N, C-alpha and C positions, 0 to 999 in steps of 0.2 A: 090047270096046267095042260090038260089034254088038248084044249082048243089052241093053246100056244105052241104045241109041238111042231106043227107044220110051219108056223111063222119062224120059230127058232131055227129049224133046219134050213129054211130059205135064207134067213139072216146070216147064218154061218157060211153059206155059199157066197153071199154078198161080201162078207169080210174076206174070204179067201180070194175071190176074184179081184176085189179092190186092192188087196195087198199085192197080188201078182201084178196088177196094173201099176201100182206104185213102184215096184221093183223095176219093171220094164221102162217106166218113164225116167226113173233115176239113172238107169243104165244108158239110156239115150242122152240124157243131160250130160253125163260124163264124157260120152264118146262121139257126140255129134261134131262134124267138121264141115267145112266148105263155105260157100258164099253166104248161106243163111245161118251161119254159126251163132252170131250174137242174138238174133231174134229167137231162134229155136232153143238155144241154151237157156235164155231167160224164160221162155214160155214153158219149157219142160220143168224148170225149177218151180215156177208158180203152180203148175199142175200137181207135181208130186207133193208139195207142201200142203196143198188143199186136200188131196186124197188122204194124207197122213192124219189130218185132223178129223176127217170124215170117218175113217176106219175106227178111230177111237170112239166116236159118237155111236156108231153102229154096234160095236162090241159092248159098249155100256148099255145099249138098249137090250141086247141079249141078256146081260146080267140083270137088268130091271125085270125081265120076264122070268127070272129064276133059274136060268141056265148058265153054263160056263161058255165063255168065248173061246174060239179056236185060236191056237198059237203055235209057234215054232215054224221055221221056214220049210222044213220037209213036209210037215203035216199040211200047211197051207198050200204048198205047191201041189201036193197030191190031191187035195180037195178041189183045187181050182182046175188043174189040168190045162192051164192057159199055155198056148204056144209061146216059147221064148224066142227072142230075136238074138242073132249073133252080135257080138261086140263090134265087129268091123264091117258095117254095112253103110251104104250111102245115106245121107240125111233124108232123102225122099222115101226110102224104104222104111226108115225109122218112123216117119210121120204116118205112112200108110199102115204100118204095124200097130201103132198106138191108136189110130182111128178104129181099127178092127178090134183091138183089145177093149177099148171103151164101149164098143157095141156089145161085146160079150158081157161086160158089167151091166149094161142097160137091160139085157135079157134077164140077168139074175135079179136085178132090181124089180123088173116087171113081175117075176115069179113071186118075189117077197111081198110086193104090193098086193097082188091078188090073194095070197095066203092071209095077209093081214086083213084085207077087206072081208074075206070069208069068215074070219075069226072075230070080226067086229072090233079090231084093234086099230082105232083111228090114228093113234100116235105113231105107230109103226108105218101105217099107210102114208101118212103125211111125210114122214122122214124119207120114205122110198120115192115119193113124188118129187121132193126137193132134190134128192140125189140124182134122179133121172134127168131133171132139168140141167144140172151141172154137166153130166156126161153127154147129153145131147148137144149142148153148147160146145163142148170139147171136140166132139166128132165134127160138127159144122166147121169149127175153126181149123182143125187139122186138114179136113178135106178142102177147105178154101185155100190153104197153103199149097196144096197139090194142083189146084185148078190152073 
């Protein structure tokens, strides 16, 4: 378990950051308006649904490693510290904010991937690589919208 401790700590951060991103994406889904409404409303919904499933998988990985997964909105918000977006901002600001938030998750995933590699935890490392690919694609798509 001592080798797993840094992995668990890093995974808890990934859960917190992912959950914060999920909440921010959901907020944008609810409040987006303007000419890009239909495309963004649908894209945000697809993203938050995908993140919801992923958070569950990561939390279950923490449990498989013998630790407890973090939970509770205030605890997750404090652990993440992710900047929140106001409810009433233009669509382009929402998109830029979500790109930045995805980049924060990518950084947490990188840290967890490295901790897993150091611990010889191939399963967690693979999961972090797969999640990184999803978030890198999201960043690309969000930034492409702004181009």
